[in-house]
C-alpha positions in Angstrom: 43.8 62.9 81.6 46.1 65.8 82.6 48.9 64.3 80.5 46.6 63.9 77.5 45.5 67.6 77.9 49.2 68.8 78.0 49.9 66.8 74.9 46.9 68.3 73.1 47.9 71.8 74.1 51.4 71.1 72.8 50.1 69.9 69.5 47.9 73.0 69.2 50.8 75.3 69.9 52.9 73.4 67.3 50.1 73.7 64.7 49.5 77.3 65.4 53.2 78.1 64.9 53.1 76.5 61.4 49.9 78.2 60.4 51.6 81.5 61.3 54.3 81.0 58.8 54.1 83.0 55.5 53.2 81.7 52.1 56.5 81.1 50.3 55.3 79.4 47.1 52.0 79.5 45.2 50.6 77.3 42.4 48.6 79.1 39.7 46.1 77.5 37.3 43.6 79.2 35.1 44.7 82.6 36.3 44.0 82.0 40.0 45.9 80.6 43.0 45.2 76.9 43.2 47.5 76.0 46.2 49.7 77.8 48.7 52.7 76.4 50.5 53.6 78.0 53.8 57.0 77.7 55.4 59.9 79.2 57.3 63.3 80.3 56.2 66.5 81.3 58.0 69.5 83.0 56.3 72.3 83.3 58.9 75.9 84.7 58.7 78.9 83.0 60.3 78.6 84.9 63.5 75.2 83.4 64.0 73.3 86.6 63.3 70.0 86.1 61.4 70.7 88.0 58.2 67.1 87.5 57.0 64.3 85.3 58.2 60.7 84.5 57.5 58.4 82.5 59.8 59.3 80.6 62.9 63.0 79.8 62.7 63.3 78.6 66.3 61.0 75.6 66.1 63.1 72.4 66.0 62.5 70.4 62.8 64.1 67.2 61.5 66.6 68.2 58.8 66.7 64.7 57.3 69.0 64.4 54.3 69.6 68.2 54.0 72.5 67.8 56.5 74.4 65.0 54.7 77.4 67.3 54.2 77.6 67.9 58.0 77.4 64.2 58.5 80.2 63.6 56.0 82.6 66.0 57.7 84.2 63.3 59.9 84.9 61.1 56.8 87.4 63.8 55.6 88.4 65.3 59.0 89.4 61.9 60.4 91.8 61.2 57.5 89.7 58.2 56.3 88.9 59.8 53.0 92.6 60.4 52.3 93.6 57.0 53.6 91.2 55.2 51.1 92.0 57.7 48.3 88.4 58.8 47.8 87.8 60.8 44.7 85.7 63.9 44.0 82.9 61.7 42.8 83.0 59.5 45.9 83.1 62.4 48.3 80.2 64.0 46.4 78.3 60.8 46.7 78.9 60.8 50.4 76.8 64.0 50.6 74.2 62.7 48.1 70.5 61.8 47.9 70.9 60.2 44.5 68.6 58.6 42.0 70.2 55.2 41.9 71.6 55.5 38.4 74.4 53.1 37.4 77.1 55.7 38.1 75.7 56.1 41.6 75.6 52.4 42.5 79.0 51.8 40.9 80.6 54.6 42.8 79.2 53.5 46.1 80.5 50.0 45.5 83.9 51.4 44.6 84.0 53.2 48.0 83.2 49.9 49.8 85.9 48.0 47.8 88.5 50.6 48.8 87.7 50.0 52.4 88.0 46.2 51.9 84.3 45.5 52.3 81.3 44.8 50.1 77.6 45.7 49.7 76.6 43.6 52.7 78.3 46.2 54.9 75.6 48.8 54.0 72.8 49.1 56.6 70.7 51.7 54.7 68.1 49.2 53.3 67.1 48.5 49.8 64.7 50.2 47.4 64.3 50.5 43.6 66.2 53.4 42.0 64.3 56.7 42.1 65.5 57.4 38.6 62.8 56.0 36.3 65.1 55.0 33.4 67.5 53.1 35.7 64.5 51.5 37.4 63.2 50.2 34.1 66.6 49.0 32.9 67.1 47.0 36.1 63.6 45.5 35.9 64.0 44.7 32.1 67.2 42.8 32.9 65.4 40.7 35.5 67.6 42.1 38.2 66.7 43.2 41.7 67.8 46.4 43.4 70.4 46.2 46.2 71.4 48.6 49.0 73.7 50.3 46.4 70.5 51.7 44.7 69.3 53.2 48.0 69.4 57.0 47.6 71.5 57.1 50.8 74.1 54.5 49.8 76.8 57.0 49.2 76.4 58.5 52.7 76.4 55.0 54.2 79.5 54.0 52.1 81.1 57.0 53.7 80.1 55.9 57.1 81.6 52.5 56.4 84.9 54.1 55.3 84.9 56.2 58.4 84.3 53.1 60.5 87.1 51.2 58.8 89.4 54.2 59.4 88.5 54.2 63.1 89.0 50.5 63.3 92.6 50.7 62.1 94.1 47.6 60.5 92.2 44.8 62.1 88.6 43.6 62.4 87.1 46.4 60.4 84.0 44.3 59.3 83.2 43.5 62.9 83.9 47.0 64.1 81.7 48.6 61.5 78.7 46.3 62.0 75.8 48.2 63.6 77.1 51.6 62.6 73.6 53.1 62.3 73.0 52.8 66.0 73.2 56.0 68.1 75.9 54.5 70.5 78.2 53.2 67.7 81.6 54.9 67.4 80.7 55.9 63.8 77.4 57.5 64.7 79.0 59.2 67.8 81.5 60.9 65.4 78.7 61.9 63.0 76.5 63.2 65.9 79.3 65.2 67.4 79.9 66.8 64.0 76.3 67.8 63.7 76.2 69.1 67.2 79.3 71.2 66.9 78.4 72.6 63.5 74.9 73.6 64.6 75.9 74.6 68.1 72.7 72.9 69.3 72.5 70.6 72.2 71.3 67.4 70.6 71.0 65.6 73.9 68.1 67.8 74.8 66.0 67.6 71.6 63.8 65.1 70.0 65.5 62.2 68.3 63.9 60.1 65.5 65.0 57.5 63.0 65.7 58.6 59.5 64.5 56.7 56.4 68.0 55.1 56.1 67.9 54.0 59.7 70.4 56.5 61.3 69.4 58.9 64.1 67.9 62.2 63.1 67.7 65.1 65.5 65.2 68.0 65.7 67.2 71.3 65.2 65.9 74.9 64.7 66.3 76.5 61.2 68.4 79.2 62.8 71.0 76.7 63.9 71.0 74.7 60.7 71.6 77.9 58.7 74.4 78.9 61.0 76.0 75.5 60.4 75.9 76.0 56.6 77.4 79.5 57.0 80.3 77.7 58.7 80.5 75.2 55.8 80.5 78.2 53.4 83.4 79.9 55.1 85.2 77.4 57.3 84.9 79.9 60.1 83.6 78.6 63.4 84.8 75.0 62.6 88.0 73.5 63.9 90.8 73.3 61.4 90.2 69.7 60.4 86.4 70.2 59.9 87.0 73.5 58.0 89.4 71.6 55.7 86.7 68.9 55.3 84.0 71.4 54.5 86.0 73.0 51.8 87.0 69.6 50.3 83.3 68.4 50.3 82.2 71.6 48.6 84.9 71.3 46.0 84.0 67.6 45.4 80.3 68.5 44.9 81.1 71.3 42.5 83.4 69.0 40.5 81.0 66.0 40.4 77.5 67.5 40.8 75.8 64.6 39.1 76.7 62.5 42.1 74.9 64.7 44.6 71.4 64.0 43.0 71.4 62.9 39.4 69.9 63.5 36.0 67.5 66.4 35.9 67.6 66.9 39.6 67.7 70.4 41.2 70.8 70.0 43.3 72.9 68.6 40.4 71.6 71.2 37.9 72.3 74.2 40.2 75.8 73.1 41.3 76.7 72.3 37.7 75.7 75.8 36.8 77.3 77.6 39.7 80.2 75.4 40.8 81.6 76.3 44.2 79.5 79.4 44.4 76.6 77.3 45.7 76.3 74.1 47.7 72.7 73.1 48.2 71.1 69.9 49.5 67.5 68.8 49.8 66.1 66.8 52.7 62.8 64.9 53.0 59.6 66.6 54.2 60.2 70.0 52.6 63.6 70.8 54.1 66.5 72.5 52.1 69.8 73.8 53.3 72.5 75.7 51.4 76.0 77.2 51.8 76.6 80.5 49.8 80.4 81.1 50.1 80.4 84.4 48.2 78.0 85.9 50.6 79.3 84.1 53.7 75.7 82.9 54.4 73.9 79.7 55.3 70.3 78.9 54.4 67.7 76.6 55.9 64.2 76.2 54.7 61.2 74.1 55.9 57.9 73.9 54.0 55.1 73.3 56.5 53.3 70.8 54.2 56.5 68.8 53.6 56.4 69.6 49.9 60.0 68.7 48.8 59.8 68.0 45.1 58.1 71.2 44.1 57.7 74.0 46.7 61.0 73.6 48.5 62.9 73.7 45.3 61.2 76.9 44.2 61.9 78.5 47.5 65.5 77.6 47.4 65.8 78.8 43.8 64.4 82.2 44.8 67.0 82.5 47.6 69.9 81.6 45.3 68.5 84.1 42.8 68.4 86.8 45.4 71.8 86.2 47.1 74.1 84.8 44.5 75.1 87.4 41.8 74.1 86.2 38.4 77.0 86.1 35.9 75.2 86.9 32.7 71.7 86.5 31.3 72.1 82.7 31.0 72.4 82.3 34.7 69.6 84.7 35.4 67.3 82.9 33.0 68.2 79.5 34.4 67.4 80.5 37.9 64.2 82.3 37.0 63.0 79.1 35.3 63.4 77.3 38.7 61.9 80.0 40.9 58.9 80.6 38.5 58.4 77.2 37.2 56.1 76.3 34.3 53.7 73.5 35.0 52.9 71.2 32.1 50.5 68.3 31.7 51.3 64.9 30.2 50.6 66.3 26.7 53.2 69.0 27.2 50.6 71.8 27.5 51.4 74.7 29.8 48.7 74.6 32.6 50.0 76.9 35.2 53.0 78.1 37.2 54.6 77.3 40.6 56.3 80.5 41.7 58.0 82.2 44.7 55.8 84.8 46.4 56.8 88.4 46.9 57.7 87.5 50.5 60.6 85.6 49.0 61.3 88.0 46.1 61.8 90.9 48.6 64.2 89.1 50.9 66.9 91.5 52.3 65.4 94.6 50.7 64.1 96.2 53.8 
């Protein structure tokens, strides 16, 4: 009974903390507010100082796919990327949550081939492409999806390449098998990278299993934002990881379509801004970004887990505020993402999804 009460009290504190977070994004219809999306946001400089924050940035949250760039650091820092001659597109895919378009599946397969293995080496699981056109094309051809179509196949192909690099010249297939397990050499490297970048003791926090089967650790937004400030500047990372962070940012800027895909926020923003912005979505309303020009890292968590709409609007408002716009085209582009027109299936404007004044006024006081 006492244990049940303590758990109930813990849940109440957790829920109270979320309800105290400010409204970051609101949906409007018919001239009134239809929905509100609360969340927390941390913007941190490379020293670890909270430059700007809203809501509870100390509550540990699962960053999910938003930290794929941190998980890819060992691939480059270890020398495996150079050994296998990975291209910009392949390194960008290693940081990706892609739509499963043909270019994504083919690039993931190319990474595996360079490491001397095939699709069977992937342990991310299989699902249909998220990109609707690619899904329909695959179905029309009577084909079935493979692990290459999994939105995490690039990250996992990177893990396989890292594992083959660690294995040396013999028994790579056997060495790599089981790489998703916490105790495997590959995952130990990935976890160490995440721990060192965030400066957070992962051994003392909650550990879950991500959608693609690797471990995911609960980390406060403040620490996640600090990690991305390090990615933005290279400062606070050892020399190999600093080089890796710069290389991954360059790859994403040069091949932005690989990071997400057609029409997707991350690809569109990085295509527009190049190396001036690195941003990455995660499941359940998480977003992280590195802003090199400002030397800042960003981490956002929407309380309701709204990733596809609210988290993107929140991130757009942050970029709009902290990345100088070079001309009217950039300003118009970003405003269209932070104040988003909502249209129905007939193409009729029915409302807006927009950042609140709490976001618009970041850093002004």
